[in-house]
TORVO-767152 format. One record per residue: x, y, z of N, C-alpha, C, O in turn. Coordinates in nm, 2 decimals, m for minus. Each point is the difference from the previous one (the first is absolute). Last residue first. Example, Ala and Ser with C-alpha at 12.3 -4.5 7.8 and 13.67 -1.06 7.14 Angstrom:
2
+--------+--------+--------+--------+--------+--------+--------+--------+--------+--------+--------+--------+
|     nX |     nY |     nZ |    caX |    caY |    caZ |     cX |     cY |     cZ |     oX |     oY |     oZ |
+--------+--------+--------+--------+--------+--------+--------+--------+--------+--------+--------+--------+
|   1.28 |  m0.22 |   0.71 |   0.09 |   0.11 |   0.00 |  m0.08 |   0.11 |   0.08 |   0.05 |   0.11 |   0.01 |
|  m0.02 |  m0.68 |  m0.02 |  m0.09 |   0.12 |   0.00 |   0.09 |   0.12 |   0.00 |   0.10 |   0.00 |   0.07 |
+--------+--------+--------+--------+--------+--------+--------+--------+--------+--------+--------+--------+
END
This chain:
73
+--------+--------+--------+--------+--------+--------+--------+--------+--------+--------+--------+--------+
|     nX |     nY |     nZ |    caX |    caY |    caZ |     cX |     cY |     cZ |     oX |     oY |     oZ |
+--------+--------+--------+--------+--------+--------+--------+--------+--------+--------+--------+--------+
|   0.36 |  m0.52 |   0.12 |   0.07 |  m0.06 |   0.09 |   0.19 |   0.00 |   0.03 |   0.05 |  m0.07 |   0.09 |
|  m0.48 |   0.16 |  m0.37 |   0.11 |   0.00 |  m0.03 |   0.11 |   0.04 |   0.14 |   0.09 |   0.08 |   0.02 |
|  m0.61 |  m0.25 |  m0.26 |   0.10 |   0.05 |   0.15 |   0.10 |   0.02 |  m0.07 |   0.01 |  m0.05 |  m0.11 |
|  m0.46 |   0.11 |  m0.20 |   0.10 |  m0.12 |   0.06 |   0.09 |   0.09 |   0.13 |   0.00 |   0.12 |   0.03 |
|  m0.57 |  m0.02 |  m0.22 |   0.17 |   0.01 |   0.05 |   0.11 |  m0.08 |   0.01 |  m0.02 |  m0.09 |   0.08 |
|  m0.57 |   0.19 |  m0.23 |   0.16 |  m0.11 |  m0.01 |   0.10 |   0.06 |  m0.07 |   0.04 |   0.03 |  m0.12 |
|  m0.51 |   0.07 |   0.47 |   0.07 |   0.02 |  m0.08 |   0.15 |  m0.09 |  m0.09 |   0.08 |  m0.07 |   0.06 |
|  m0.45 |  m0.10 |   0.24 |  m0.11 |   0.12 |  m0.11 |   0.17 |   0.04 |  m0.05 |   0.02 |  m0.06 |  m0.10 |
|   0.00 |  m0.36 |   0.35 |  m0.04 |   0.01 |  m0.12 |  m0.03 |   0.08 |  m0.08 |  m0.01 |  m0.01 |  m0.12 |
|   0.40 |   0.14 |   0.52 |  m0.14 |  m0.07 |  m0.04 |  m0.07 |  m0.04 |  m0.17 |   0.05 |   0.05 |  m0.11 |
|   0.28 |   0.26 |   0.38 |   0.10 |  m0.13 |  m0.12 |  m0.12 |  m0.11 |   0.06 |   0.02 |  m0.12 |   0.03 |
|  m0.10 |   0.61 |   0.12 |   0.05 |   0.02 |  m0.18 |  m0.02 |  m0.16 |  m0.08 |  m0.03 |  m0.04 |  m0.12 |
|  m0.13 |   0.03 |   0.55 |  m0.08 |   0.07 |  m0.09 |   0.08 |  m0.01 |  m0.11 |  m0.02 |  m0.07 |  m0.10 |
|   0.26 |   0.02 |   0.48 |  m0.03 |  m0.10 |  m0.05 |  m0.12 |   0.00 |  m0.12 |   0.00 |  m0.09 |  m0.08 |
|   0.25 |   0.51 |   0.22 |   0.09 |  m0.11 |  m0.10 |  m0.10 |  m0.13 |  m0.01 |  m0.01 |  m0.04 |  m0.11 |
|  m0.25 |   0.35 |   0.38 |   0.03 |   0.07 |  m0.15 |   0.13 |  m0.12 |  m0.04 |  m0.04 |  m0.08 |  m0.09 |
|  m0.04 |   0.00 |   0.50 |  m0.14 |  m0.02 |  m0.09 |   0.04 |   0.06 |  m0.09 |   0.05 |  m0.08 |  m0.08 |
|   0.32 |   0.21 |   0.31 |  m0.03 |  m0.15 |   0.02 |  m0.18 |  m0.07 |  m0.11 |  m0.01 |  m0.08 |  m0.10 |
|   0.08 |   0.53 |   0.21 |   0.13 |   0.01 |  m0.12 |  m0.02 |  m0.21 |  m0.02 |  m0.03 |  m0.06 |  m0.10 |
|  m0.26 |   0.25 |   0.53 |  m0.02 |   0.05 |  m0.15 |   0.06 |  m0.02 |  m0.16 |  m0.07 |   0.00 |  m0.11 |
|   0.27 |  m0.10 |   0.61 |  m0.11 |  m0.10 |  m0.10 |  m0.09 |   0.05 |  m0.14 |  m0.01 |  m0.06 |  m0.11 |
|   0.32 |   0.37 |   0.32 |   0.07 |  m0.12 |  m0.09 |  m0.08 |  m0.12 |  m0.01 |   0.00 |  m0.08 |  m0.10 |
|  m0.17 |   0.60 |   0.08 |   0.01 |  m0.11 |   0.13 |   0.13 |  m0.06 |  m0.09 |   0.05 |   0.05 |  m0.10 |
|  m0.29 |   0.37 |  m0.03 |   0.03 |  m0.13 |  m0.03 |   0.08 |  m0.07 |   0.10 |   0.11 |   0.06 |   0.04 |
|  m0.38 |   0.34 |   0.07 |  m0.01 |  m0.05 |  m0.09 |   0.01 |  m0.16 |  m0.01 |  m0.07 |  m0.10 |   0.04 |
|   0.23 |   0.43 |   0.40 |   0.06 |  m0.08 |  m0.16 |  m0.18 |  m0.08 |  m0.05 |  m0.06 |  m0.08 |   0.07 |
|  m0.02 |   0.50 |   0.30 |   0.04 |  m0.12 |   0.01 |   0.09 |  m0.04 |  m0.16 |  m0.01 |   0.08 |  m0.09 |
|  m0.14 |   0.37 |   0.39 |   0.09 |  m0.09 |  m0.10 |   0.04 |  m0.14 |   0.02 |   0.09 |  m0.04 |   0.06 |
|  m0.44 |   0.36 |   0.17 |   0.11 |  m0.12 |   0.04 |   0.03 |  m0.02 |  m0.15 |  m0.06 |  m0.08 |  m0.06 |
|  m0.32 |   0.40 |   0.12 |   0.15 |   0.04 |   0.06 |   0.13 |  m0.08 |  m0.02 |   0.11 |   0.04 |  m0.02 |
|  m0.62 |  m0.19 |  m0.07 |   0.04 |   0.06 |  m0.13 |   0.18 |   0.09 |   0.02 |   0.09 |   0.01 |  m0.09 |
|  m0.36 |  m0.30 |   0.44 |   0.04 |  m0.10 |  m0.13 |   0.13 |   0.18 |  m0.06 |   0.12 |   0.03 |   0.00 |
|  m0.30 |   0.16 |   0.36 |   0.07 |  m0.12 |   0.00 |   0.06 |  m0.10 |  m0.12 |   0.11 |  m0.02 |  m0.04 |
|  m0.56 |   0.29 |  m0.04 |   0.16 |   0.09 |   0.06 |   0.14 |  m0.06 |   0.01 |   0.08 |   0.02 |  m0.09 |
|  m0.48 |  m0.27 |   0.13 |  m0.01 |   0.02 |  m0.17 |   0.16 |   0.07 |   0.08 |   0.10 |  m0.06 |   0.06 |
|  m0.28 |   0.00 |   0.31 |   0.05 |  m0.13 |  m0.05 |   0.07 |   0.01 |  m0.16 |   0.10 |  m0.06 |  m0.04 |
|  m0.36 |   0.36 |   0.26 |   0.14 |  m0.01 |   0.02 |   0.04 |  m0.10 |   0.02 |   0.10 |  m0.02 |   0.07 |
|  m0.51 |   0.06 |  m0.22 |   0.09 |   0.12 |  m0.06 |   0.09 |   0.06 |   0.04 |   0.05 |   0.11 |  m0.04 |
|  m0.25 |  m0.63 |   0.04 |  m0.08 |   0.14 |   0.12 |   0.06 |   0.13 |  m0.09 |  m0.02 |  m0.04 |  m0.12 |
|  m0.20 |  m0.46 |  m0.02 |   0.18 |   0.06 |  m0.07 |  m0.05 |   0.14 |   0.08 |  m0.10 |   0.06 |  m0.02 |
|  m0.22 |  m0.35 |  m0.08 |   0.07 |  m0.12 |   0.05 |   0.12 |   0.09 |   0.06 |   0.09 |  m0.06 |   0.07 |
|  m0.49 |   0.18 |  m0.47 |   0.05 |   0.07 |   0.16 |   0.03 |  m0.06 |   0.15 |  m0.06 |   0.02 |   0.10 |
|  m0.05 |  m0.18 |  m0.59 |   0.01 |  m0.08 |   0.11 |  m0.01 |   0.11 |   0.11 |  m0.02 |  m0.02 |   0.12 |
|   0.20 |   0.21 |  m0.54 |  m0.16 |  m0.05 |   0.04 |  m0.07 |  m0.07 |   0.09 |  m0.12 |   0.03 |   0.02 |
|   0.57 |   0.07 |   0.02 |   0.01 |   0.11 |   0.02 |  m0.21 |  m0.03 |  m0.07 |  m0.09 |   0.04 |   0.06 |
|   0.38 |  m0.43 |  m0.02 |  m0.01 |  m0.02 |   0.10 |  m0.05 |   0.25 |   0.03 |  m0.01 |   0.04 |   0.12 |
|   0.05 |  m0.27 |  m0.57 |  m0.04 |  m0.06 |   0.10 |  m0.05 |   0.02 |   0.11 |  m0.12 |   0.00 |   0.02 |
|   0.45 |   0.22 |  m0.27 |  m0.10 |   0.02 |  m0.04 |  m0.15 |  m0.14 |   0.03 |  m0.11 |   0.01 |  m0.06 |
|   0.55 |  m0.09 |   0.19 |  m0.03 |   0.16 |   0.05 |  m0.13 |   0.06 |  m0.04 |  m0.07 |   0.07 |   0.08 |
|   0.27 |  m0.48 |  m0.28 |  m0.02 |  m0.01 |   0.14 |  m0.02 |   0.12 |   0.09 |  m0.03 |  m0.01 |   0.12 |
|   0.09 |   0.06 |  m0.58 |  m0.09 |  m0.08 |   0.00 |  m0.03 |  m0.08 |   0.13 |  m0.11 |  m0.07 |   0.00 |
|   0.50 |   0.33 |  m0.07 |  m0.07 |   0.10 |  m0.05 |  m0.14 |  m0.04 |   0.06 |  m0.07 |   0.06 |   0.09 |
|   0.41 |  m0.39 |  m0.11 |   0.01 |   0.13 |   0.11 |  m0.10 |   0.03 |  m0.01 |  m0.08 |  m0.05 |   0.08 |
|   0.20 |  m0.20 |  m0.42 |  m0.09 |  m0.07 |   0.18 |  m0.05 |   0.07 |   0.06 |  m0.11 |   0.00 |   0.05 |
|   0.33 |   0.20 |  m0.42 |  m0.13 |  m0.05 |  m0.04 |  m0.01 |  m0.05 |   0.10 |  m0.09 |   0.05 |   0.06 |
|   0.54 |   0.04 |  m0.06 |  m0.13 |   0.00 |   0.01 |  m0.14 |   0.03 |   0.05 |  m0.05 |   0.03 |   0.10 |
|   0.39 |  m0.37 |  m0.19 |  m0.08 |   0.05 |   0.10 |  m0.09 |   0.14 |   0.11 |  m0.07 |   0.01 |   0.10 |
|   0.21 |  m0.15 |  m0.56 |  m0.08 |  m0.12 |   0.02 |  m0.01 |   0.06 |   0.14 |  m0.11 |   0.03 |   0.04 |
|   0.44 |   0.23 |  m0.35 |  m0.23 |  m0.01 |  m0.05 |  m0.05 |  m0.08 |   0.16 |  m0.08 |   0.06 |   0.07 |
|   0.56 |  m0.14 |  m0.03 |  m0.02 |   0.11 |   0.07 |  m0.15 |   0.04 |  m0.07 |  m0.09 |   0.02 |   0.08 |
|   0.20 |  m0.38 |  m0.24 |   0.03 |  m0.02 |   0.17 |  m0.08 |   0.14 |   0.01 |  m0.12 |   0.01 |   0.03 |
|   0.25 |  m0.03 |  m0.51 |  m0.13 |  m0.06 |   0.05 |  m0.04 |  m0.03 |   0.23 |  m0.10 |   0.01 |   0.07 |
|   0.54 |   0.21 |  m0.21 |  m0.08 |   0.07 |   0.00 |  m0.18 |  m0.05 |   0.00 |  m0.09 |   0.04 |   0.07 |
|   0.53 |  m0.29 |  m0.04 |  m0.04 |   0.04 |   0.09 |  m0.12 |   0.10 |   0.00 |  m0.07 |   0.01 |   0.10 |
|   0.19 |  m0.25 |  m0.48 |  m0.07 |  m0.12 |   0.13 |  m0.07 |   0.08 |   0.07 |  m0.12 |   0.01 |   0.02 |
|   0.41 |   0.20 |  m0.39 |  m0.10 |  m0.03 |   0.00 |  m0.12 |  m0.08 |   0.19 |  m0.09 |   0.02 |   0.08 |
|   0.52 |   0.11 |  m0.07 |  m0.07 |   0.07 |  m0.01 |  m0.17 |   0.01 |  m0.05 |  m0.09 |   0.06 |   0.05 |
|   0.41 |  m0.44 |  m0.07 |  m0.02 |   0.01 |   0.15 |  m0.08 |   0.16 |  m0.03 |  m0.12 |  m0.02 |   0.03 |
|   0.23 |  m0.11 |  m0.46 |  m0.07 |  m0.09 |   0.05 |  m0.05 |   0.06 |   0.18 |  m0.11 |   0.05 |   0.03 |
|   0.45 |   0.10 |  m0.25 |  m0.14 |   0.08 |  m0.05 |  m0.11 |  m0.07 |   0.03 |  m0.11 |   0.06 |   0.02 |
|   0.59 |  m0.17 |   0.06 |  m0.07 |   0.10 |   0.16 |  m0.07 |   0.06 |  m0.09 |  m0.01 |   0.13 |   0.01 |
|   0.07 |  m0.66 |  m0.12 |   0.03 |   0.09 |   0.02 |   0.00 |   0.10 |   0.09 |  m0.03 |  m0.02 |   0.12 |
|  m0.02 |  m0.47 |  m0.10 |  m0.03 |   0.13 |  m0.01 |   0.05 |   0.09 |  m0.03 |   0.09 |   0.02 |   0.08 |
+--------+--------+--------+--------+--------+--------+--------+--------+--------+--------+--------+--------+
END
């Protein structure tokens, strides 16, 4: 896997994480199950969006039957 492939996978993982986070926040807001203070704390706390788990997921996906990439280890 070259640098270009790793970048694409990282960006895909970032997009997936952002969508999941946005969806969870929207659900909590719609159900009125999150307080204003909690929401402000979440928005002010910088949490890395892409984790090692996200990258591992993206790499497993890339090497699955969904994408035809060859390992270059």
